[in-house]
Each structure stands twice: as structure tokens, then as C-alpha cells.
TIMI-2910 file (N, C-alpha, C, CB; in pm, 1 decimal, decimal comma, always signed):
<rs>
+----------+----------+----------+----------+----------+----------+----------+----------+----------+----------+----------+----------+------+
!      n_x !      n_y !      n_z !     ca_x !     ca_y !     ca_z !      c_x !      c_y !      c_z !     cb_x !     cb_y !     cb_z ! resn !
+----------+----------+----------+----------+----------+----------+----------+----------+----------+----------+----------+----------+------+
!  -9929,9 ! +18372,6 !  +8647,0 !  -9801,3 ! +18430,7 !  +8684,5 !  -9719,1 ! +18466,3 !  +8560,0 !  -9722,8 ! +18333,1 !  +8774,1 !  Unk !
!  -9709,3 ! +18373,7 !  +8464,4 !  -9625,8 ! +18396,2 !  +8345,9 !  -9677,3 ! +18511,8 !  +8260,5 !  -9619,0 ! +18269,3 !  +8261,8 !  Unk !
!  -9809,7 ! +18523,9 !  +8248,5 !  -9867,2 ! +18632,0 !  +8168,4 !  -9842,7 ! +18767,9 !  +8233,4 ! -10017,7 ! +18609,6 !  +8148,7 !  Unk !
!  -9856,2 ! +18774,5 !  +8364,8 !  -9830,6 ! +18899,5 !  +8438,0 !  -9684,2 ! +18939,3 !  +8423,6 !  -9867,9 ! +18884,6 !  +8588,1 !  Unk !
!  -9594,3 ! +18842,0 !  +8435,5 !  -9450,9 ! +18869,2 !  +8422,1 !  -9418,0 ! +18915,2 !  +8279,8 !  -9368,2 ! +18743,5 !  +8458,1 !  Unk !
!  -9480,3 ! +18855,8 !  +8180,0 !  -9455,3 ! +18895,6 !  +8041,9 !  -9500,1 ! +19039,9 !  +8018,9 !  -9527,6 ! +18800,7 !  +7944,5 !  Unk !
!  -9614,1 ! +19078,8 !  +8075,2 !  -9662,6 ! +19216,8 !  +8061,8 !  -9569,0 ! +19315,0 !  +8132,9 !  -9805,5 ! +19229,2 !  +8118,9 !  Unk !
!  -9517,5 ! +19275,6 !  +8249,2 !  -9422,9 ! +19360,9 !  +8322,8 !  -9296,6 ! +19381,9 !  +8240,0 !  -9387,3 ! +19298,3 !  +8460,6 !  Unk !
!  -9242,5 ! +19273,0 !  +8185,6 !  -9121,9 ! +19283,4 !  +8102,3 !  -9146,1 ! +19371,7 !  +7981,3 !  -9075,8 ! +19144,7 !  +8056,9 !  Unk !
!  -9259,6 ! +19354,7 !  +7916,8 !  -9292,3 ! +19433,3 !  +7798,1 !  -9301,7 ! +19582,2 !  +7832,5 !  -9424,5 ! +19384,4 !  +7736,1 !  Unk !
!  -9365,4 ! +19614,0 !  +7944,2 !  -9378,1 ! +19753,7 !  +7987,3 !  -9240,1 ! +19815,8 !  +8011,6 !  -9464,0 ! +19763,0 !  +8115,6 !  Unk !
!  -9156,0 ! +19746,8 !  +8085,6 !  -9022,0 ! +19800,1 !  +8114,3 !  -8940,9 ! +19812,5 !  +7985,9 !  -8947,8 ! +19709,9 !  +8215,7 !  Unk !
!  -8955,9 ! +19717,7 !  +7896,0 !  -8884,1 ! +19724,6 !  +7769,2 !  -8925,7 ! +19847,8 !  +7689,8 !  -8908,8 ! +19597,9 !  +7687,0 !  Unk !
!  -9053,7 ! +19886,4 !  +7696,1 !  -9103,8 ! +20001,9 !  +7621,5 !  -9064,0 ! +20134,5 !  +7685,4 !  -9254,4 ! +19994,4 !  +7610,0 !  Unk !
!  -9076,3 ! +20146,7 !  +7818,2 !  -9053,8 ! +20275,7 !  +7884,9 !  -8917,0 ! +20286,1 !  +7950,3 !  -9160,1 ! +20298,9 !  +7988,8 !  Unk !
!  -8843,9 ! +20175,8 !  +7956,3 !  -8723,5 ! +20169,3 !  +8038,0 !  -8604,3 ! +20247,3 !  +7988,2 !  -8684,2 ! +20031,6 !  +8052,1 !  Unk !
!  -8521,5 ! +20281,0 !  +8083,6 !  -8388,7 ! +20337,3 !  +8057,5 !  -8287,6 ! +20228,0 !  +8087,0 !  -8360,9 ! +20466,7 !  +8144,4 !  Unk !
!  -8172,1 ! +20238,7 !  +8026,4 !  -8070,7 ! +20134,8 !  +8039,9 !  -7951,1 ! +20186,3 !  +8119,4 !  -8025,5 ! +20085,4 !  +7901,7 !  Unk !
!  -7899,2 ! +20100,7 !  +8205,7 !  -7778,5 ! +20129,6 !  +8282,0 !  -7699,6 ! +19999,7 !  +8293,9 !  -7812,4 ! +20189,6 !  +8423,5 !  Unk !
!  -7574,3 ! +20011,0 !  +8333,0 !  -7491,5 ! +19891,5 !  +8347,4 !  -7505,8 ! +19833,5 !  +8487,4 !  -7344,1 ! +19923,7 !  +8317,9 !  Unk !
!  -7505,7 ! +19702,4 !  +8493,0 !  -7512,7 ! +19630,1 !  +8619,1 !  -7423,3 ! +19507,9 !  +8612,0 !  -7657,8 ! +19589,8 !  +8651,9 !  Unk !
!  -7446,4 ! +19415,7 !  +8704,7 !  -7361,6 ! +19297,2 !  +8711,7 !  -7445,5 ! +19175,9 !  +8750,4 !  -7246,5 ! +19318,0 !  +8812,7 !  Unk !
!  -7419,8 ! +19063,2 !  +8683,3 !  -7482,7 ! +18936,7 !  +8719,2 !  -7421,1 ! +18889,0 !  +8850,4 !  -7465,1 ! +18829,6 !  +8605,7 !  Unk !
!  -7505,8 ! +18855,9 !  +8947,1 !  -7457,2 ! +18807,2 !  +9075,7 !  -7456,6 ! +18654,5 !  +9081,2 !  -7542,9 ! +18863,2 !  +9188,9 !  Unk !
!  -7568,4 ! +18592,5 !  +9041,4 !  -7576,0 ! +18446,6 !  +9039,0 !  -7698,8 ! +18403,2 !  +8959,9 !  -7580,6 ! +18388,9 !  +9182,8 !  Unk !
!  -7701,2 ! +18276,1 !  +8925,3 !  -7814,7 ! +18215,8 !  +8855,7 !  -7861,0 ! +18099,1 !  +8941,6 !  -7776,5 ! +18169,0 !  +8708,8 !  Unk !
!  -7991,3 ! +18098,2 !  +8972,0 !  -8045,7 ! +17997,7 !  +9063,0 !  -8154,3 ! +17915,5 !  +8996,3 !  -8100,5 ! +18063,7 !  +9188,3 !  Unk !
!  -8159,2 ! +17786,5 !  +9028,2 !  -8272,3 ! +17701,3 !  +8994,3 !  -8352,6 ! +17685,4 !  +9122,1 !  -8226,6 ! +17561,3 !  +8935,4 !  Unk !
!  -8475,7 ! +17738,3 !  +9122,9 !  -8558,7 ! +17739,6 !  +9242,8 !  -8676,6 ! +17645,5 !  +9222,0 !  -8607,8 ! +17883,7 !  +9275,7 !  Unk !
!  -8690,7 ! +17543,4 !  +9309,1 !  -8803,6 ! +17451,8 !  +9291,9 !  -8936,4 ! +17521,5 !  +9317,7 !  -8789,1 ! +17331,7 !  +9385,0 !  Unk !
!  -9041,4 ! +17472,7 !  +9250,1 !  -9176,8 ! +17524,1 !  +9273,6 !  -9222,6 ! +17484,8 !  +9412,9 !  -9276,1 ! +17470,8 !  +9166,9 !  Unk !
!  -9305,3 ! +17570,5 !  +9473,8 !  -9368,0 ! +17535,5 !  +9601,2 !  -9486,7 ! +17445,0 !  +9571,3 !  -9412,9 ! +17663,5 !  +9680,9 !  Unk !
!  -9513,5 ! +17345,7 !  +9657,0 !  -9636,0 ! +17267,1 !  +9640,6 !  -9758,0 ! +17358,0 !  +9654,1 !  -9642,1 ! +17152,1 !  +9744,6 !  Unk !
!  -9868,8 ! +17320,6 !  +9591,6 !  -9990,3 ! +17402,9 !  +9592,4 ! -10035,5 ! +17436,4 !  +9733,2 ! -10102,2 ! +17331,9 !  +9518,7 !  Unk !
! -10026,8 ! +17340,8 !  +9825,5 ! -10074,9 ! +17369,4 !  +9960,7 !  -9988,6 ! +17472,7 ! +10031,3 ! -10079,3 ! +17242,0 ! +10042,7 !  Unk !
!  -9860,7 ! +17481,6 !  +9993,5 !  -9773,0 ! +17582,0 ! +10053,8 !  -9809,6 ! +17721,2 ! +10005,1 !  -9625,9 ! +17551,8 ! +10021,9 !  Unk !
!  -9872,0 ! +17730,2 !  +9888,6 !  -9914,5 ! +17859,2 !  +9835,6 ! -10054,0 ! +17895,7 !  +9882,9 !  -9909,9 ! +17857,8 !  +9684,1 !  Unk !
! -10113,4 ! +17812,9 !  +9967,4 ! -10245,5 ! +17842,1 ! +10020,3 ! -10358,6 ! +17802,3 !  +9927,5 ! -10255,9 ! +17986,5 ! +10050,6 !  Unk !
! -10331,3 ! +17716,8 !  +9829,1 ! -10434,5 ! +17677,4 !  +9734,7 ! -10513,2 ! +17556,6 !  +9782,6 ! -10373,2 ! +17648,1 !  +9600,6 !  Unk !
! -10467,1 ! +17494,4 !  +9889,0 ! -10540,1 ! +17380,5 !  +9943,7 ! -10517,0 ! +17253,1 !  +9865,6 ! -10686,6 ! +17410,7 !  +9947,5 !  Unk !
! -10566,2 ! +17144,1 !  +9920,9 ! -10542,8 ! +17014,4 !  +9858,1 ! -10641,2 ! +16984,2 !  +9746,8 ! -10549,4 ! +16905,9 !  +9961,1 !  Unk !
! -10752,8 ! +17057,8 !  +9736,7 ! -10850,9 ! +17031,6 !  +9631,4 ! -10788,4 ! +17046,5 !  +9492,6 ! -10970,8 ! +17126,4 !  +9645,6 !  Unk !
! -10704,3 ! +17145,8 !  +9475,8 ! -10639,7 ! +17165,2 !  +9345,9 ! -10545,9 ! +17050,8 !  +9310,8 ! -10563,1 ! +17295,9 !  +9344,8 !  Unk !
! -10488,0 ! +16989,4 !  +9412,6 ! -10394,3 ! +16880,7 !  +9387,5 ! -10463,8 ! +16757,3 !  +9332,1 ! -10320,6 ! +16845,2 !  +9514,5 !  Unk !
! -10593,9 ! +16744,4 !  +9351,4 ! -10667,4 ! +16626,8 !  +9305,9 ! -10726,4 ! +16645,8 !  +9166,6 ! -10777,8 ! +16593,6 !  +9404,0 !  Unk !
! -10694,8 ! +16751,7 !  +9098,6 ! -10752,7 ! +16781,0 !  +8966,7 ! -10673,9 ! +16719,3 !  +8853,5 ! -10761,5 ! +16929,8 !  +8945,7 !  Unk !
! -10667,2 ! +16594,3 !  +8846,6 ! -10605,5 ! +16529,0 !  +8731,4 ! -10455,8 ! +16510,5 !  +8744,8 ! -10633,9 ! +16607,0 !  +8608,5 !  Unk !
! -10393,8 ! +16470,4 !  +8634,1 ! -10250,8 ! +16437,3 !  +8636,9 ! -10163,7 ! +16559,3 !  +8660,9 ! -10210,2 ! +16371,3 !  +8507,1 !  Unk !
! -10046,8 ! +16530,3 !  +8711,1 !  -9948,9 ! +16635,4 !  +8737,8 !  -9903,3 ! +16698,8 !  +8607,5 !  -9828,2 ! +16579,4 !  +8815,2 !  Unk !
!  -9884,4 ! +16829,5 !  +8609,7 !  -9831,8 ! +16898,8 !  +8492,2 !  -9680,3 ! +16906,6 !  +8507,9 !  -9895,4 ! +17042,4 !  +8475,9 !  Unk !
!  -9610,3 ! +16819,6 !  +8440,1 !  -9465,0 ! +16809,7 !  +8453,8 !  -9395,7 ! +16939,3 !  +8413,0 !  -9412,0 ! +16693,8 !  +8369,9 !  Unk !
!  -9447,2 ! +17008,4 !  +8311,5 !  -9383,6 ! +17130,9 !  +8262,2 !  -9377,6 ! +17238,3 !  +8369,4 !  -9458,1 ! +17184,0 !  +8140,6 !  Unk !
!  -9482,8 ! +17247,7 !  +8453,3 !  -9481,7 ! +17351,5 !  +8555,7 !  -9411,7 ! +17306,2 !  +8682,6 !  -9622,7 ! +17394,0 !  +8587,8 !  Unk !
!  -9373,3 ! +17179,0 !  +8691,3 !  -9304,6 ! +17129,4 !  +8809,6 !  -9153,3 ! +17145,3 !  +8799,6 !  -9339,2 ! +16984,3 !  +8832,2 !  Unk !
!  -9103,5 ! +17184,0 !  +8683,0 !  -8958,8 ! +17202,0 !  +8671,6 !  -8918,6 ! +17327,2 !  +8749,4 !  -8914,9 ! +17212,8 !  +8521,6 !  Unk !
!  -8794,2 ! +17332,4 !  +8793,8 !  -8750,6 ! +17449,3 !  +8871,5 !  -8758,6 ! +17577,8 !  +8790,7 !  -8608,3 ! +17429,3 !  +8921,2 !  Unk !
!  -8781,8 ! +17688,8 !  +8859,5 !  -8779,4 ! +17820,6 !  +8797,2 !  -8633,8 ! +17863,9 !  +8790,4 !  -8867,3 ! +17924,8 !  +8876,8 !  Unk !
!  -8595,0 ! +17931,7 !  +8683,5 !  -8458,8 ! +17983,4 !  +8670,7 !  -8461,9 ! +18132,9 !  +8699,2 !  -8399,5 ! +17954,4 !  +8528,4 !  Unk !
!  -8383,2 ! +18174,5 !  +8798,4 !  -8373,9 ! +18315,2 !  +8835,8 !  -8233,1 ! +18365,0 !  +8808,9 !  -8411,7 ! +18336,2 !  +8984,3 !  Unk !
!  -8223,7 ! +18483,9 !  +8751,7 !  -8095,1 ! +18550,5 !  +8738,2 !  -8095,2 ! +18667,1 !  +8837,9 !  -8069,8 ! +18599,8 !  +8589,3 !  Unk !
!  -7998,0 ! +18666,1 !  +8927,2 !  -7984,1 ! +18770,7 !  +9028,3 !  -7880,6 ! +18870,6 !  +8978,6 !  -7943,1 ! +18711,1 !  +9167,8 !  Unk !
!  -7910,9 ! +18999,3 !  +8994,2 !  -7820,4 ! +19101,7 !  +8943,0 !  -7828,7 ! +19227,1 !  +9029,1 !  -7853,3 ! +19135,0 !  +8796,2 !  Unk !
!  -7729,9 ! +19313,7 !  +9010,5 !  -7725,5 ! +19439,8 !  +9085,0 !  -7699,4 ! +19554,7 !  +8987,6 !  -7615,6 ! +19435,5 !  +9196,2 !  Unk !
!  -7741,6 ! +19674,3 !  +9029,0 !  -7719,4 ! +19795,1 !  +8950,3 !  -7741,1 ! +19914,6 !  +9042,0 !  -7814,3 ! +19801,1 !  +8825,2 !  Unk !
!  -7694,9 ! +20032,7 !  +8999,1 !  -7710,7 ! +20156,2 !  +9076,5 !  -7772,8 ! +20263,1 !  +8988,9 !  -7574,9 ! +20204,5 !  +9133,1 !  Unk !
!  -7872,3 ! +20333,5 !  +9045,4 !  -7937,2 ! +20445,2 !  +8977,3 !  -7935,2 ! +20564,0 !  +9072,6 !  -8084,1 ! +20409,1 !  +8933,3 !  Unk !
!  -7877,8 ! +20674,3 !  +9029,5 !  -7871,5 ! +20797,4 !  +9109,8 !  -7818,8 ! +20772,1 !  +9250,9 !  -8009,5 ! +20861,5 !  +9117,8 !  Unk !
!  -7716,0 ! +20690,1 !  +9259,9 !  -7652,1 ! +20663,9 !  +9388,3 !  -7722,8 ! +20561,2 !  +9474,7 !  -7641,2 ! +20789,6 !  +9463,5 !  Unk !
!  -7832,2 ! +20504,2 !  +9428,1 !  -7904,8 ! +20401,0 !  +9502,8 !  -7872,7 ! +20265,8 !  +9440,2 !  -8059,9 ! +20428,0 !  +9502,5 !  Unk !
!  -7827,0 ! +20172,6 !  +9522,3 !  -7793,1 ! +20039,1 !  +9473,6 !  -7912,7 ! +19945,6 !  +9486,5 !  -7672,7 ! +19982,4 !  +9550,6 !  Unk !
!  -7931,3 ! +19863,0 !  +9385,1 !  -8039,7 ! +19765,6 !  +9382,7 !  -7982,5 ! +19626,8 !  +9360,1 !  -8143,1 ! +19800,4 !  +9273,4 !  Unk !
!  -8034,4 ! +19528,6 !  +9430,9 !  -8006,4 ! +19388,1 !  +9406,2 !  -8141,1 ! +19320,9 !  +9389,8 !  -7921,5 ! +19322,5 !  +9522,3 !  Unk !
!  -8160,6 ! +19253,8 !  +9278,3 !  -8290,2 ! +19192,8 !  +9251,0 !  -8270,6 ! +19067,5 !  +9167,3 !  -8384,1 ! +19292,1 !  +9179,1 !  Unk !
!  -8380,9 ! +19001,7 !  +9135,9 !  -8376,0 ! +18881,3 !  +9053,1 !  -8490,3 ! +18886,2 !  +8953,1 !  -8384,0 ! +18752,4 !  +9140,1 !  Unk !
!  -8468,1 ! +18826,6 !  +8838,7 !  -8571,3 ! +18814,0 !  +8736,4 !  -8591,3 ! +18666,1 !  +8706,6 !  -8533,0 ! +18892,8 !  +8606,9 !  Unk !
!  -8716,3 ! +18624,3 !  +8701,4 !  -8750,7 ! +18488,8 !  +8662,1 !  -8736,5 ! +18481,4 !  +8509,9 !  -8896,5 ! +18449,6 !  +8709,3 !  Unk !
!  -8641,0 ! +18402,2 !  +8463,3 !  -8617,9 ! +18391,7 !  +8318,8 !  -8652,4 ! +18251,9 !  +8266,8 !  -8471,7 ! +18425,2 !  +8285,8 !  Unk !
!  -8734,3 ! +18179,0 !  +8341,8 !  -8768,7 ! +18042,0 !  +8303,5 !  -8819,1 ! +18034,2 !  +8160,6 !  -8873,4 ! +17986,0 !  +8397,7 !  Unk !
!  -8910,0 ! +18121,6 !  +8122,3 !  -8966,5 ! +18116,6 !  +7987,0 !  -8872,1 ! +18175,2 !  +7882,1 !  -9099,0 ! +18191,0 !  +7983,4 !  Unk !
!  -8761,0 ! +18232,6 !  +7925,8 !  -8666,9 ! +18297,3 !  +7833,7 !  -8531,9 ! +18225,4 !  +7828,1 !  -8645,7 ! +18442,2 !  +7874,8 !  Unk !
!  -8524,3 ! +18106,3 !  +7888,0 !  -8396,2 ! +18036,0 !  +7898,1 !  -8326,6 ! +18019,2 !  +7763,6 !  -8417,0 ! +17900,8 !  +7960,6 !  Unk !
!  -8402,9 ! +17990,6 !  +7659,4 !  -8339,8 ! +17968,7 !  +7529,3 !  -8275,9 ! +18096,8 !  +7476,2 !  -8442,3 ! +17915,9 !  +7428,8 !  Unk !
!  -8328,3 ! +18212,5 !  +7514,3 !  -8270,4 ! +18341,2 !  +7473,2 !  -8148,8 ! +18378,4 !  +7556,7 !  -8374,7 ! +18451,5 !  +7483,4 !  Unk !
!  -8141,8 ! +18325,8 !  +7677,7 !  -8037,8 ! +18367,9 !  +7771,6 !  -7899,0 ! +18321,9 !  +7730,4 !  -8068,9 ! +18315,7 !  +7909,0 !  Unk !
!  -7888,5 ! +18200,5 !  +7684,1 !  -7756,8 ! +18149,4 !  +7649,5 !  -7671,9 ! +18130,9 !  +7773,7 !  -7687,1 ! +18242,8 !  +7551,7 !  Unk !
!  -7656,9 ! +18008,1 !  +7817,6 !  -7585,6 ! +17978,8 !  +7942,7 !  -7448,0 ! +18045,3 !  +7949,0 !  -7570,1 ! +17828,5 !  +7959,3 !  Unk !
!  -7380,3 ! +18057,6 !  +7836,0 !  -7245,8 ! +18114,8 !  +7837,7 !  -7246,4 ! +18261,3 !  +7881,1 !  -7182,0 ! +18102,3 !  +7700,0 !  Unk !
!  -7360,5 ! +18330,5 !  +7867,4 !  -7366,8 ! +18471,9 !  +7905,5 !  -7415,8 ! +18491,3 !  +8048,0 !  -7457,0 ! +18547,5 !  +7810,4 !  Unk !
!  -7468,3 ! +18386,7 !  +8110,9 !  -7518,0 ! +18395,5 !  +8248,0 !  -7407,5 ! +18356,8 !  +8345,4 !  -7641,8 ! +18304,9 !  +8267,6 !  Unk !
!  -7308,5 ! +18442,7 !  +8353,6 !  -7190,3 ! +18413,8 !  +8434,2 !  -7181,5 ! +18514,2 !  +8548,4 !  -7061,6 ! +18417,5 !  +8347,6 !  Unk !
!  -7179,6 ! +18466,1 !  +8674,3 !  -7163,6 ! +18558,8 !  +8786,7 !  -7038,0 ! +18644,2 !  +8770,3 !  -7157,6 ! +18481,4 !  +8919,3 !  Unk !
!  -7053,1 ! +18773,3 !  +8799,2 !  -6942,6 ! +18867,3 !  +8785,9 !  -6939,1 ! +18937,9 !  +8651,5 !  -6813,6 ! +18796,2 !  +8807,6 !  Unk !
!  -7011,0 ! +18885,5 !  +8554,0 !  -7012,4 ! +18945,9 !  +8420,4 !  -7103,8 ! +19068,8 !  +8419,4 !  -7059,1 ! +18842,7 !  +8313,9 !  Unk !
!  -7063,7 ! +19172,1 !  +8346,7 !  -7147,3 ! +19291,4 !  +8337,6 !  -7266,4 ! +19263,7 !  +8246,4 !  -7065,6 ! +19412,3 !  +8285,3 !  Unk !
!  -7373,3 ! +19340,9 !  +8268,6 !  -7494,7 ! +19327,5 !  +8189,4 !  -7563,5 ! +19462,8 !  +8184,6 !  -7589,1 ! +19218,5 !  +8248,0 !  Unk !
!  -7635,5 ! +19488,1 !  +8077,9 !  -7718,5 ! +19607,5 !  +8070,2 !  -7850,3 ! +19577,6 !  +8139,8 !  -7741,5 ! +19651,9 !  +7921,9 !  Unk !
!  -7893,1 ! +19669,2 !  +8222,5 !  -8016,9 ! +19654,7 !  +8297,9 !  -8113,8 ! +19760,9 !  +8247,4 !  -7992,4 ! +19668,1 !  +8453,0 !  Unk !
!  -8235,5 ! +19720,3 !  +8216,4 !  -8337,4 ! +19815,9 !  +8175,7 !  -8432,8 ! +19831,7 !  +8293,9 !  -8413,4 ! +19768,9 !  +8044,8 !  Unk !
!  -8457,5 ! +19957,6 !  +8334,2 !  -8540,3 ! +19983,4 !  +8452,4 !  -8647,9 ! +20085,9 !  +8420,4 !  -8453,9 ! +20032,0 !  +8570,1 !  Unk !
!  -8754,3 ! +20082,9 !  +8499,9 !  -8865,9 ! +20175,8 !  +8486,8 !  -8824,8 ! +20307,1 !  +8553,6 !  -8997,6 ! +20117,3 !  +8551,0 !  Unk !
!  -8813,7 ! +20419,2 !  +8479,9 !  -8768,0 ! +20545,2 !  +8539,8 !  -8859,9 ! +20595,7 !  +8651,7 !  -8756,9 ! +20651,3 !  +8432,4 !  Unk !
!  -8987,3 ! +20557,8 !  +8649,8 !  -9077,1 ! +20600,9 !  +8757,0 !  -9069,8 ! +20508,5 !  +8878,7 !  -9220,5 ! +20607,2 !  +8705,5 !  Unk !
!  -9001,8 ! +20393,5 !  +8863,6 !  -8982,0 ! +20298,8 !  +8972,8 !  -8852,5 ! +20222,7 !  +8945,6 !  -9104,2 ! +20200,5 !  +8986,7 !  Unk !
!  -8737,3 ! +20284,7 !  +8975,5 !  -8607,8 ! +20226,3 !  +8937,2 !  -8579,5 ! +20087,6 !  +8993,8 !  -8499,3 ! +20317,1 !  +8979,8 !  Unk !
!  -8652,6 ! +20047,0 !  +9096,8 !  -8633,8 ! +19913,1 !  +9151,3 !  -8697,8 ! +19805,4 !  +9065,2 !  -8689,9 ! +19906,1 !  +9290,5 !  Unk !
!  -8780,3 ! +19844,0 !  +8968,8 !  -8845,5 ! +19749,9 !  +8878,9 !  -8763,0 ! +19742,9 !  +8751,4 !  -8993,4 ! +19792,0 !  +8848,9 !  Unk !
!  -8701,6 ! +19628,6 !  +8726,5 !  -8605,1 ! +19619,4 !  +8616,9 !  -8606,6 ! +19481,6 !  +8552,9 !  -8464,9 ! +19651,7 !  +8666,8 !  Unk !
!  -8538,3 ! +19474,3 !  +8439,3 !  -8520,6 ! +19348,0 !  +8367,4 !  -8378,3 ! +19342,1 !  +8313,1 !  -8624,9 ! +19333,6 !  +8251,9 !  Unk !
!  -8334,6 ! +19221,2 !  +8287,7 !  -8207,1 ! +19200,5 !  +8220,8 !  -8228,7 ! +19126,7 !  +8087,9 !  -8110,2 ! +19121,5 !  +8312,0 !  Unk !
!  -8352,3 ! +19076,6 !  +8069,8 !  -8383,8 ! +18998,3 !  +7951,2 !  -8534,3 ! +19001,3 !  +7927,9 !  -8333,1 ! +18852,5 !  +7965,6 !  Unk !
!  -8574,2 ! +19011,6 !  +7802,4 !  -8714,6 ! +19000,8 !  +7765,5 !  -8723,7 ! +18931,7 !  +7630,1 !  -8783,3 ! +19140,7 !  +7761,7 !  Unk !
!  -8845,3 ! +18918,8 !  +7580,3 !  -8866,5 ! +18845,0 !  +7456,4 !  -8790,1 ! +18902,4 !  +7337,9 !  -9012,3 ! +18841,9 !  +7424,4 !  Unk !
!  -8775,0 ! +19036,1 !  +7331,7 !  -8708,2 ! +19096,3 !  +7216,1 !  -8596,3 ! +19193,3 !  +7254,2 !  -8809,5 ! +19168,4 !  +7131,3 !  Unk !
!  -8541,3 ! +19178,6 !  +7374,7 !  -8426,8 ! +19258,7 !  +7417,7 !  -8344,9 ! +19178,7 !  +7517,2 !  -8472,5 ! +19393,3 !  +7479,9 !  Unk !
!  -8215,2 ! +19191,5 !  +7509,1 !  -8127,3 ! +19123,8 !  +7604,0 !  -8018,0 ! +19218,1 !  +7648,2 !  -8066,8 ! +18996,5 !  +7542,6 !  Unk !
!  -7998,5 ! +19226,1 !  +7778,9 !  -7889,4 ! +19304,0 !  +7834,1 !  -7767,4 ! +19218,9 !  +7863,5 !  -7934,1 ! +19373,6 !  +7959,2 !  Unk !
!  -7776,1 ! +19090,8 !  +7829,4 !  -7663,6 ! +19000,7 !  +7854,8 !  -7557,1 ! +19022,5 !  +7748,9 !  -7709,8 ! +18852,5 !  +7856,3 !  Unk !
!  -7432,5 ! +19035,4 !  +7792,9 !  -7321,3 ! +19059,2 !  +7701,0 !  -7248,3 ! +18929,8 !  +7672,5 !  -7224,3 ! +19163,3 !  +7758,4 !  Unk !
+----------+----------+----------+----------+----------+----------+----------+----------+----------+----------+----------+----------+------+
</rs>
């Protein structure tokens, strides 16, 4: 999951256009147990629990408009928390949103080497 998300962020960062949006909220979302994801109980018996992956995922929810179409979405920023800076993740605060021009609903507010947080 993390590698796929990193590639998505990198792609949008390279091809994306920037527009202004707004932070709606920041959520800590607990992980689903393996059986809830359809992986079955066999995976649960494979050794000790990985505490690092059991911590909640951090999502930043934001909105933006492109060509009169409004979007509300969220980005998983768990691996980017240190770049985010809690003081900038404030609901109601404006942010630059980078989106894929061929698919404006696919967007980011933060990546490894770019931040739209003000």
C-alpha cells in the first residue's frame, strides 16, 4: 500500500497543476484487522505483531474546485507526518492542492519533496 501511494504522489507531483483548496479536517483512522480485509486468519498467525503498522493512519481531508467542479477528498499522510507539521494541519486553513490534469479528482496536498500546506 505505502509503495503504491508513494508512486501516486510522485506522479502527481511531476505532472500536476496547482490550485488553492482548504483543509477540512485531520483524522486518525485505526487499521482494520487482517480478517476484515479478507486476508483470513492464517496471516494473523505469522509471528509477532508489527507494532509500527498497527498505529492509526493519519488522513488529511481537504476540498478544492477545478473548472467549476468541487472535490472533497483525503490523503493518507502517515508516512509524511514529520513533513506536515501539526501547526499547519488546521481545519479551515487554505492549502495548495496539486492535481492530475487528466484526472482532477486525483490530488495531493503533501509529498516527499513538495508541500501545499501554508
